[in-house]
Short mmCIF file of the C-alpha atoms (twelve columns), coordinates in Angstrom:
data_MODEL
# 
_entry.id   MODEL 
# 
loop_
_atom_site.group_PDB 
_atom_site.id 
_atom_site.type_symbol 
_atom_site.label_atom_id 
_atom_site.label_alt_id 
_atom_site.label_comp_id 
_atom_site.label_asym_id 
_atom_site.label_seq_id 
_atom_site.Cartn_x 
_atom_site.Cartn_y 
_atom_site.Cartn_z 
_atom_site.pdbx_PDB_model_num 
ATOM 1   C CA . MET A 1   2.453  -78.245  65.639 1 
ATOM 2   C CA . VAL A 2   1.171  -79.111  69.087 1 
ATOM 3   C CA . CYS A 3   -0.103 -81.897  70.508 1 
ATOM 4   C CA . LYS A 4   -2.740 -81.769  72.398 1 
ATOM 5   C CA . ALA A 5   -3.066 -83.608  75.842 1 
ATOM 6   C CA . ALA A 6   -5.868 -84.311  78.291 1 
ATOM 7   C CA . SER A 7   -4.415 -81.770  80.737 1 
ATOM 8   C CA . MET A 8   -2.603 -78.819  78.332 1 
ATOM 9   C CA . PRO A 9   -1.279 -78.949  74.597 1 
ATOM 10  C CA . TRP A 10  2.163  -80.811  74.060 1 
ATOM 11  C CA . PRO A 11  4.616  -79.664  70.873 1 
ATOM 12  C CA . CYS A 12  4.791  -82.208  68.605 1 
ATOM 13  C CA . ALA A 13  8.899  -83.555  67.530 1 
ATOM 14  C CA . ALA A 14  9.805  -81.993  64.538 1 
ATOM 15  C CA . ARG A 15  11.525 -83.762  61.758 1 
ATOM 16  C CA . LEU A 16  15.315 -82.420  62.485 1 
ATOM 17  C CA . LYS A 17  18.243 -81.960  59.914 1 
ATOM 18  C CA . SER A 18  22.168 -81.146  61.514 1 
ATOM 19  C CA . ASP A 19  24.974 -81.031  59.032 1 
ATOM 20  C CA . ARG A 20  25.459 -84.942  59.314 1 
ATOM 21  C CA . LEU A 21  21.985 -86.324  60.942 1 
ATOM 22  C CA . LEU A 22  18.382 -86.505  60.296 1 
ATOM 23  C CA . LEU A 23  16.622 -86.946  63.405 1 
ATOM 24  C CA . GLU A 24  12.598 -88.706  62.223 1 
ATOM 25  C CA . PRO A 25  10.001 -88.131  65.047 1 
ATOM 26  C CA . LEU A 26  9.594  -91.615  66.313 1 
ATOM 27  C CA . SER A 27  7.144  -94.248  65.581 1 
ATOM 28  C CA . ILE A 28  5.861  -97.663  66.069 1 
ATOM 29  C CA . GLU A 29  7.234  -98.771  62.322 1 
ATOM 30  C CA . HIS A 30  11.054 -97.979  64.390 1 
ATOM 31  C CA . ALA A 31  10.906 -100.487 66.445 1 
ATOM 32  C CA . ASP A 32  11.759 -103.420 64.002 1 
ATOM 33  C CA . VAL A 33  15.768 -101.278 62.686 1 
ATOM 34  C CA . MET A 34  16.443 -99.952  66.137 1 
ATOM 35  C CA . VAL A 35  16.139 -103.548 68.177 1 
ATOM 36  C CA . ASN A 36  19.541 -104.086 66.545 1 
ATOM 37  C CA . VAL A 37  20.664 -100.252 67.320 1 
ATOM 38  C CA . LEU A 38  19.607 -101.049 70.687 1 
ATOM 39  C CA . ALA A 39  21.311 -104.695 71.271 1 
ATOM 40  C CA . PRO A 40  24.930 -104.209 72.386 1 
ATOM 41  C CA . ARG A 41  24.860 -104.812 76.133 1 
ATOM 42  C CA . GLU A 42  27.446 -102.002 76.633 1 
ATOM 43  C CA . LEU A 43  24.785 -99.535  75.963 1 
ATOM 44  C CA . TYR A 44  23.162 -100.788 79.709 1 
ATOM 45  C CA . ARG A 45  26.551 -100.186 81.723 1 
ATOM 46  C CA . PHE A 46  24.771 -97.451  83.134 1 
ATOM 47  C CA . THR A 47  21.308 -97.751  82.771 1 
ATOM 48  C CA . GLY A 48  21.050 -101.085 83.476 1 
ATOM 49  C CA . GLY A 49  18.374 -103.167 82.279 1 
ATOM 50  C CA . GLU A 50  18.165 -105.972 78.881 1 
ATOM 51  C CA . PRO A 51  18.479 -105.229 75.480 1 
ATOM 52  C CA . PRO A 52  14.530 -105.048 74.218 1 
ATOM 53  C CA . SER A 53  13.189 -106.919 71.661 1 
ATOM 54  C CA . ALA A 54  11.565 -105.744 68.936 1 
ATOM 55  C CA . GLU A 55  7.547  -107.011 70.795 1 
ATOM 56  C CA . GLU A 56  8.878  -104.776 73.507 1 
ATOM 57  C CA . LEU A 57  10.063 -101.992 71.862 1 
ATOM 58  C CA . ARG A 58  6.792  -101.835 70.026 1 
ATOM 59  C CA . ALA A 59  4.923  -101.688 72.725 1 
ATOM 60  C CA . ARG A 60  7.274  -99.396  74.129 1 
ATOM 61  C CA . TYR A 61  6.987  -96.995  71.149 1 
ATOM 62  C CA . ALA A 62  3.279  -97.157  71.099 1 
ATOM 63  C CA . ARG A 63  3.271  -95.528  74.274 1 
ATOM 64  C CA . GLN A 64  6.027  -93.162  73.545 1 
ATOM 65  C CA . ALA A 65  4.618  -91.656  70.317 1 
ATOM 66  C CA . ARG A 66  1.136  -90.986  72.004 1 
ATOM 67  C CA . GLY A 67  2.911  -88.114  72.901 1 
ATOM 68  C CA . GLN A 68  2.388  -87.914  76.502 1 
ATOM 69  C CA . SER A 69  2.105  -89.577  79.436 1 
ATOM 70  C CA . ASP A 70  -1.054 -91.329  80.913 1 
ATOM 71  C CA . ASP A 71  -1.934 -88.672  82.836 1 
ATOM 72  C CA . GLY A 72  -1.254 -85.676  80.770 1 
ATOM 73  C CA . THR A 73  1.399  -84.302  83.649 1 
ATOM 74  C CA . ALA A 74  4.397  -84.695  81.117 1 
ATOM 75  C CA . GLY A 75  5.243  -84.405  77.130 1 
ATOM 76  C CA . TRP A 76  7.203  -86.579  75.571 1 
ATOM 77  C CA . LEU A 77  9.279  -86.256  72.124 1 
ATOM 78  C CA . ASN A 78  11.198 -88.774  70.822 1 
ATOM 79  C CA . TRP A 79  13.612 -89.162  67.208 1 
ATOM 80  C CA . ILE A 80  15.530 -91.262  66.161 1 
ATOM 81  C CA . THR A 81  18.617 -90.373  64.591 1 
ATOM 82  C CA . HIS A 82  19.924 -91.580  61.140 1 
ATOM 83  C CA . PRO A 83  23.283 -90.207  58.986 1 
ATOM 84  C CA . ARG A 84  21.843 -87.989  56.807 1 
ATOM 85  C CA . ASN A 85  23.257 -89.328  53.627 1 
ATOM 86  C CA . GLY A 86  21.842 -92.439  54.668 1 
ATOM 87  C CA . GLY A 87  21.485 -95.798  56.078 1 
ATOM 88  C CA . PRO A 88  19.910 -97.435  59.349 1 
ATOM 89  C CA . PRO A 89  19.661 -95.553  62.759 1 
ATOM 90  C CA . ILE A 90  22.234 -95.065  64.964 1 
ATOM 91  C CA . GLY A 91  20.300 -93.706  67.744 1 
ATOM 92  C CA . PHE A 92  17.579 -91.984  69.506 1 
ATOM 93  C CA . VAL A 93  17.480 -88.807  71.571 1 
ATOM 94  C CA . GLN A 94  14.575 -87.954  74.016 1 
ATOM 95  C CA . SER A 95  12.889 -85.084  75.763 1 
ATOM 96  C CA . THR A 96  10.390 -85.598  78.686 1 
ATOM 97  C CA . LEU A 97  8.675  -81.719  78.755 1 
ATOM 98  C CA . HIS A 98  6.886  -80.559  82.283 1 
ATOM 99  C CA . GLN A 99  5.402  -77.447  82.786 1 
ATOM 100 C CA . ALA A 100 6.917  -75.364  85.513 1 
ATOM 101 C CA . ALA A 101 6.534  -71.825  87.327 1 
ATOM 102 C CA . GLU A 102 8.994  -70.334  85.354 1 
ATOM 103 C CA . GLY A 103 8.351  -72.146  81.993 1 
ATOM 104 C CA . MET A 104 8.127  -74.974  80.012 1 
ATOM 105 C CA . THR A 105 11.382 -77.614  81.118 1 
ATOM 106 C CA . ALA A 106 12.836 -80.673  78.998 1 
ATOM 107 C CA . GLU A 107 14.765 -83.044  80.182 1 
ATOM 108 C CA . LEU A 108 16.702 -84.927  77.855 1 
ATOM 109 C CA . ALA A 109 17.970 -87.895  77.191 1 
ATOM 110 C CA . TRP A 110 20.588 -89.177  74.191 1 
ATOM 111 C CA . LEU A 111 22.104 -92.452  72.769 1 
ATOM 112 C CA . VAL A 112 24.688 -93.643  70.227 1 
ATOM 113 C CA . THR A 113 24.894 -97.581  69.351 1 
ATOM 114 C CA . PRO A 114 28.569 -98.054  70.265 1 
ATOM 115 C CA . SER A 115 29.505 -99.151  66.301 1 
ATOM 116 C CA . ALA A 116 29.051 -95.423  65.408 1 
ATOM 117 C CA . GLN A 117 30.450 -93.608  69.185 1 
ATOM 118 C CA . GLY A 118 33.407 -91.334  69.059 1 
ATOM 119 C CA . HIS A 119 32.347 -89.614  66.228 1 
ATOM 120 C CA . GLY A 120 30.404 -85.938  67.653 1 
ATOM 121 C CA . PHE A 121 26.919 -87.977  66.842 1 
ATOM 122 C CA . ALA A 122 25.459 -87.596  69.557 1 
ATOM 123 C CA . THR A 123 26.499 -84.329  70.828 1 
ATOM 124 C CA . GLU A 124 24.955 -83.734  67.541 1 
ATOM 125 C CA . ALA A 125 21.986 -85.409  67.743 1 
ATOM 126 C CA . ALA A 126 21.363 -83.366  71.539 1 
ATOM 127 C CA . GLN A 127 22.582 -79.527  69.865 1 
ATOM 128 C CA . GLN A 128 20.011 -79.797  67.001 1 
ATOM 129 C CA . VAL A 129 17.585 -81.254  69.578 1 
ATOM 130 C CA . ALA A 130 17.843 -78.293  72.179 1 
ATOM 131 C CA . THR A 131 18.431 -75.760  69.605 1 
ATOM 132 C CA . TRP A 132 14.891 -76.797  68.161 1 
ATOM 133 C CA . LEU A 133 13.990 -77.006  72.150 1 
ATOM 134 C CA . HIS A 134 14.788 -73.365  72.530 1 
ATOM 135 C CA . SER A 135 13.037 -72.709  69.622 1 
ATOM 136 C CA . ILE A 136 9.279  -73.313  71.032 1 
ATOM 137 C CA . HIS A 137 10.311 -71.024  74.276 1 
ATOM 138 C CA . MET A 138 11.705 -74.417  76.624 1 
ATOM 139 C CA . GLN A 139 12.901 -72.615  79.230 1 
ATOM 140 C CA . GLU A 140 15.803 -74.664  80.778 1 
ATOM 141 C CA . LEU A 141 17.496 -78.143  79.717 1 
ATOM 142 C CA . ASN A 142 17.882 -81.138  82.409 1 
ATOM 143 C CA . ALA A 143 20.292 -84.311  81.562 1 
ATOM 144 C CA . LEU A 144 20.516 -87.313  84.758 1 
ATOM 145 C CA . ILE A 145 23.502 -88.520  83.740 1 
ATOM 146 C CA . HIS A 146 25.392 -91.286  85.621 1 
ATOM 147 C CA . PRO A 147 28.365 -90.107  87.465 1 
ATOM 148 C CA . GLU A 148 30.835 -92.607  85.662 1 
ATOM 149 C CA . HIS A 149 29.228 -92.053  82.651 1 
ATOM 150 C CA . GLU A 150 31.983 -89.248  80.778 1 
ATOM 151 C CA . ALA A 151 30.651 -89.587  78.071 1 
ATOM 152 C CA . SER A 152 27.150 -88.325  77.995 1 
ATOM 153 C CA . ALA A 153 28.705 -86.114  80.673 1 
ATOM 154 C CA . HIS A 154 31.082 -85.002  77.737 1 
ATOM 155 C CA . VAL A 155 27.765 -84.256  75.750 1 
ATOM 156 C CA . ALA A 156 25.547 -82.519  77.765 1 
ATOM 157 C CA . ARG A 157 28.871 -79.945  78.684 1 
ATOM 158 C CA . ARG A 158 29.319 -79.814  74.563 1 
ATOM 159 C CA . ILE A 159 26.318 -78.914  74.441 1 
ATOM 160 C CA . GLY A 160 26.569 -76.053  77.480 1 
ATOM 161 C CA . MET A 161 24.758 -77.431  80.024 1 
ATOM 162 C CA . HIS A 162 26.602 -77.245  83.690 1 
ATOM 163 C CA . SER A 163 26.630 -79.917  86.279 1 
ATOM 164 C CA . THR A 164 25.043 -79.600  89.563 1 
ATOM 165 C CA . THR A 165 25.753 -80.801  92.461 1 
ATOM 166 C CA . ILE A 166 21.663 -81.975  92.319 1 
ATOM 167 C CA . SER A 167 21.722 -86.183  92.972 1 
ATOM 168 C CA . PRO A 168 17.923 -87.637  92.007 1 
ATOM 169 C CA . ASP A 169 18.476 -92.009  92.224 1 
ATOM 170 C CA . GLY A 170 22.359 -91.401  92.414 1 
ATOM 171 C CA . GLU A 171 22.905 -89.626  88.725 1 
ATOM 172 C CA . VAL A 172 24.133 -85.947  88.304 1 
ATOM 173 C CA . LEU A 173 21.675 -83.447  87.163 1 
ATOM 174 C CA . SER A 174 23.223 -81.200  84.275 1 
ATOM 175 C CA . ARG A 175 21.485 -78.083  83.867 1 
ATOM 176 C CA . LYS A 176 20.530 -74.815  81.401 1 
ATOM 177 C CA . ARG A 177 18.493 -72.493  81.396 1 
ATOM 178 C CA . LEU A 178 17.477 -70.866  78.076 1 
ATOM 179 C CA . ALA A 179 17.012 -67.527  78.174 1 
ATOM 180 C CA . ALA A 180 15.404 -65.468  75.228 1 
ATOM 181 C CA . THR A 181 18.920 -64.517  73.761 1 
ATOM 182 C CA . ASP A 182 20.182 -67.551  73.686 1 
ATOM 183 C CA . THR A 183 19.964 -69.257  70.108 1 
ATOM 184 C CA . ARG A 184 22.775 -71.793  70.253 1 
# 
């Protein structure tokens, strides 16, 4: 499936499943349940900010669900992460897409609410998205990680990303180049 952007087509998020998780494409309707997932203040230790209200999430999700930036130069893919056996959401995975000279690149971000952390859910969700992005011919995956956020750095390593010496805005860039033969 392809979303038609102003300047070029961007892929649309597909519903994804892993062994333990269901990754559902983001919709505005997720705001009311995600407000609880995003409420714990410890989630903002490395990123800053405050827990969003339901109204703020509805506005944010309305923008994100469009699938592209206002100027059309970036594609946006967002998934809400649920346990596959049912229950409320436990987090999300986001990907911002860019067209580069060597092909399309994706910047990944993931979050799991504190009550569900420590069980490998972030790694499983991020790996499922990375595998799907590879299947749609993404050339490179990137993640910006706070240098003290060891849990996120661990997720990046587990999905095959490698830290670089590049540090935009004080975060460390982790990267994985996807070759045509890479099927992970």
